[in-house]
C-alpha positions in Angstrom: -2.9 50.9 -19.2 0.1 49.3 -17.4 2.5 47.2 -19.5 3.9 45.1 -16.7 2.2 42.8 -14.3 2.1 44.2 -10.7 3.5 41.9 -8.0 0.6 39.6 -7.3 0.5 36.7 -5.0 -0.5 33.3 -6.4 -3.8 33.5 -4.6 -4.6 36.8 -6.2 -3.7 35.4 -9.6 -5.9 32.4 -9.1 -8.8 34.6 -8.1 -8.4 37.0 -11.0 -8.2 34.1 -13.5 -11.5 32.7 -12.1 -13.1 36.2 -12.2 -12.1 36.4 -15.8 -13.9 33.1 -16.4 -17.1 34.6 -15.0 -17.1 33.0 -11.5 -18.4 35.0 -8.5 -16.8 35.0 -5.0 -18.9 32.1 -3.7 -17.9 29.9 -6.6 -14.3 30.9 -6.5 -14.2 30.1 -2.7 -15.6 26.6 -3.4 -13.1 25.9 -6.1 -10.1 27.1 -4.1 -11.3 25.7 -0.8 -11.1 29.1 0.9 -13.7 31.4 2.4 -15.6 34.1 0.4 -14.0 36.7 2.7 -10.5 35.6 1.6 -11.5 35.7 -2.0 -12.9 39.3 -1.6 -9.8 40.3 0.3 -7.5 39.0 -2.4 -9.5 40.8 -5.1 -9.5 44.1 -3.1 -5.7 43.9 -2.9 -5.5 43.2 -6.7 -7.8 46.2 -7.4 -5.4 48.5 -5.4 -2.4 47.1 -7.3 -4.0 47.5 -10.7 -5.5 50.8 -9.7 -8.9 50.0 -11.2 -12.4 50.3 -9.7 -13.9 46.9 -10.6 -12.9 43.3 -10.3 -13.8 42.6 -13.9 -11.5 45.3 -15.1 -8.7 44.0 -13.0 -9.3 40.4 -14.3 -9.4 41.7 -17.9 -6.0 43.6 -17.4 -4.5 40.6 -15.6 -5.4 38.2 -18.4 -4.2 40.5 -21.1 -0.8 41.1 -19.4 -0.4 37.5 -18.2 -1.0 36.1 -21.7 1.8 38.2 -23.1 4.2 37.5 -20.2 6.8 34.7 -20.7 5.9 31.7 -18.6 8.9 30.6 -16.5 9.1 27.1 -15.2 6.0 25.8 -17.0 5.9 22.5 -18.7 6.8 22.6 -22.4 5.9 19.5 -24.3 8.6 17.8 -26.4 8.6 18.5 -30.1 9.5 15.0 -31.0 8.0 12.1 -29.1 8.8 8.6 -30.4 6.1 6.2 -31.2 5.5 3.5 -28.5 7.8 0.6 -28.8 6.4 -2.4 -30.6 5.6 -5.5 -28.7 8.0 -8.4 -29.0 6.9 -10.6 -31.9 5.9 -14.1 -31.0 8.9 -16.4 -31.1 8.5 -19.0 -33.8 8.9 -22.6 -32.7 12.4 -23.9 -33.3 13.0 -27.4 -34.7 15.8 -27.8 -32.1 13.6 -27.0 -29.2 10.2 -28.7 -28.8 7.2 -26.4 -28.3 5.9 -26.5 -24.7 3.7 -24.3 -22.7 5.4 -22.5 -19.8 4.3 -23.7 -16.4 3.5 -20.2 -15.4 1.1 -19.8 -18.4 -0.6 -23.1 -17.5 -1.2 -21.8 -13.9 -2.6 -18.5 -15.2 -4.9 -20.2 -17.6 -6.1 -22.6 -14.9 -6.7 -19.5 -12.6 -8.6 -17.7 -15.4 -10.8 -20.8 -15.9 -11.5 -21.1 -12.2 -12.3 -17.3 -11.9 -14.6 -17.5 -14.9 -17.1 -19.4 -12.6 -16.9 -16.7 -10.0 -18.6 -13.3 -9.8 -17.3 -10.5 -12.1 -14.2 -8.9 -10.6 -13.6 -5.2 -10.8 -16.7 -4.3 -12.6 -20.1 -3.0 -11.7 -22.8 -5.7 -11.6 -25.4 -3.1 -12.4 -24.3 -3.3 -16.0 -25.4 -6.9 -16.2 -28.8 -7.9 -17.5 -31.2 -9.7 -15.1 -30.1 -13.1 -16.5 -26.5 -12.1 -16.0 -27.1 -11.1 -12.4 -28.9 -14.3 -11.7 -26.0 -16.3 -13.2 -23.4 -14.3 -11.2 -25.4 -15.0 -8.0 -25.5 -18.7 -8.8 -21.8 -18.7 -9.5 -21.1 -17.0 -6.2 -23.3 -19.5 -4.4 -21.6 -22.5 -6.0 -18.1 -21.2 -5.2 -19.2 -20.4 -1.6 -20.6 -23.9 -1.2 -17.4 -25.4 -2.7 -15.3 -23.4 -0.3 -17.4 -24.4 2.8 -17.3 -28.1 1.8 -13.6 -27.9 1.3 -13.1 -26.2 4.7 -15.3 -28.8 6.5 -13.3 -31.6 4.9 -10.0 -30.0 6.0 -11.3 -29.6 9.6 -12.6 -33.2 9.6 -9.3 -34.5 8.3 -7.4 -32.5 11.0 -9.6 -34.0 13.7 -9.0 -37.5 12.4 -5.3 -36.9 12.2 -5.2 -35.6 15.8 -7.4 -38.5 17.1 
């Protein structure tokens, strides 16, 4: 048995790894997005380089040698990884500064309140129960009606201002 890995292309290595996992040429071709002919050609070249008669034997040799070979340029995880930073604690109210809500927070809470009446955002409505779906449709209808009425009032106001 050879102790060193013959000079294999990346494609040949990929095919041999997949053969070692039990895939046939058709499955390997699908995974690598290449033709079956290309897979077979890569494996034939690897058989010649390993000087073995079967693809399974070549894959077995490749895996045995590749496992022992040092991996150059591969990612090596850090030994020490610090814990995530803790969030800033809430600032206690100061007697010198009156407690007041930030204007940005007030706008965000108003927006959340308004969006609570709309349809669910970013989720699948199929997860809702029948009652939830009906409620979501009613919310959407009410918001649509509100938008249409607002738009009509704006257009009517624009015509009055121009007249």
